[in-house]
C-alpha positions in Angstrom: 13.6 -25.5 12.0 10.4 -25.2 10.0 9.7 -27.2 6.9 9.1 -25.5 3.6 5.4 -26.3 3.9 5.1 -24.9 7.4 7.0 -21.7 6.4 4.9 -21.3 3.3 1.6 -21.6 5.2 2.8 -19.1 7.8 3.9 -16.6 5.2 0.7 -17.0 3.2 -1.3 -16.2 6.4 0.8 -13.2 7.2 0.6 -11.8 3.7 -3.1 -12.3 3.6 -3.6 -10.6 6.9 -1.6 -7.7 5.8 -3.5 -7.5 2.5 -6.7 -7.1 4.6 -5.1 -4.2 6.4 -4.0 -2.6 3.2 -7.5 -2.9 1.9 -8.7 -1.1 5.0 -6.3 1.7 4.3 -7.6 1.9 0.7 -11.1 2.5 2.1 -9.7 5.2 4.4 -7.9 6.8 1.4 -11.1 6.8 -0.6 -13.0 8.5 2.2 -10.3 11.2 2.7 -10.7 14.8 1.8 -9.6 15.7 -1.7 -6.3 17.4 -0.7 -5.2 14.3 1.3 -6.2 11.7 -1.3 -3.1 12.2 -3.4 -0.8 11.6 -0.5 -2.8 8.5 0.6 -2.8 7.1 -2.9 1.0 7.5 -3.2 1.3 5.5 0.0 -1.1 2.9 -1.3 0.9 2.6 -4.5 4.1 1.9 -2.5 2.2 -0.7 -0.5 0.9 -2.4 -3.7 4.4 -2.6 -5.2 5.8 -4.1 -2.0 2.9 -6.5 -1.7 3.4 -7.7 -5.3 7.1 -8.3 -4.7 6.3 -10.4 -1.6 3.6 -12.3 -3.5 6.0 -13.1 -6.3 8.6 -14.3 -3.8 6.0 -16.5 -2.2 5.1 -18.0 -5.5 8.8 -18.7 -6.1 9.0 -20.4 -2.8 6.0 -22.6 -3.6 7.6 -23.6 -6.9 10.9 -24.4 -5.4 12.1 -27.9 -4.7 14.7 -29.5 -2.5 16.9 -27.2 -0.6 16.5 -24.4 -3.1 13.6 -23.0 -0.9 16.2 -22.0 1.7 17.7 -19.6 -0.8 14.3 -18.2 -1.8 13.3 -17.9 1.9 15.9 -15.1 2.4 14.4 -13.1 -0.5 10.9 -13.6 0.8 11.8 -12.5 4.3 13.4 -9.4 2.9 10.3 -8.6 0.8 8.1 -9.3 3.8 10.1 -6.9 6.0 10.0 -4.2 3.4 6.2 -4.6 3.0 5.8 -4.4 6.8 7.9 -1.2 7.0 5.9 0.4 4.1 2.6 -0.6 5.8 3.7 1.0 9.1 4.7 4.2 7.2 1.4 4.3 5.4 -0.7 3.6 8.5 1.1 6.4 10.3 0.0 8.8 7.6 -3.6 7.8 7.9 
């Protein structure tokens, strides 16, 4: 079983990696034709919302102590899964 610190480092890396991919989608959206931009921006907004939830959960994990981090871990994993699903949907539209 991973320690809190190992899990935290892993999740920070995964979230940062996905943020880079989201930034790439933002560039693609900016370069899209006018009629497609609205659709792309809607997808980007969903991604931004999901990213923010995951980031907040990660901050909660960092601030947790003792065994409390195990409870927060479940919420972070759920937020991470939702972010990944939203990213896959958005990248399929691009």
